[in-house]
N, C-alpha and C positions, 0 to 999 in steps of 0.2 A: 300108853298102850297103843300098839299099831296092829290093825287087822292086816295080816300078811296077804290075804286074798285080794283085798281092795287097795292095799297100801295106804290106807286112810288112818289118821290118828283118831282113835275112838275113846280114849280115856286119859285123863291127867289129873294131877292134884299137886298143889304147892303148899309149902309150910316153911317155917323158919328153921326147923331141924328135920333131918332125914330119919323118919321113924317107920316102923312096919305098917302103921295105919295108912301111910301115903299110898302104898300098893293096894290095900283093900279099897280105899276110896276111888282110886283110878280104875280098878277092876269093876267096881259097882257102876261107875259111870259108863264104862264100855258095855257092860251087860245091859244096862237100861237103854243105851242108845241103839244097840244092835239086836237086842232080844234073841239071842242064839237058841238053837234047839238043844234039847237035853243031850248031854254028852260033850259039852264044850271042852276043848283041850286048851289049857293055858300053860305055856312053857316059858320059863325064864331062868337064866343063870347069871343075872346081872349084878348081884351084890347082896350084902348082909340084910338089907331091908326086905328082900324077897325070901329070906330063910328065917321066917318067924314061925311060931308055933300056933298060929291061928288055925282053928279047925272048922271054919265055916264052910258049908257046902252051898253052892249056888246053882 
């Protein structure tokens, strides 16, 4: 994950297979690192792992 304002990498996760959980782990890392205000906008159109049916709200 890249913070587009600071252009800083704020979240990542590696595994042997590309699963939807990778995105969730990277997003949680970014949220914990930056502690954004309520109303965070997360945008991605990067691939199938981003199009999962996880319904967590952060």
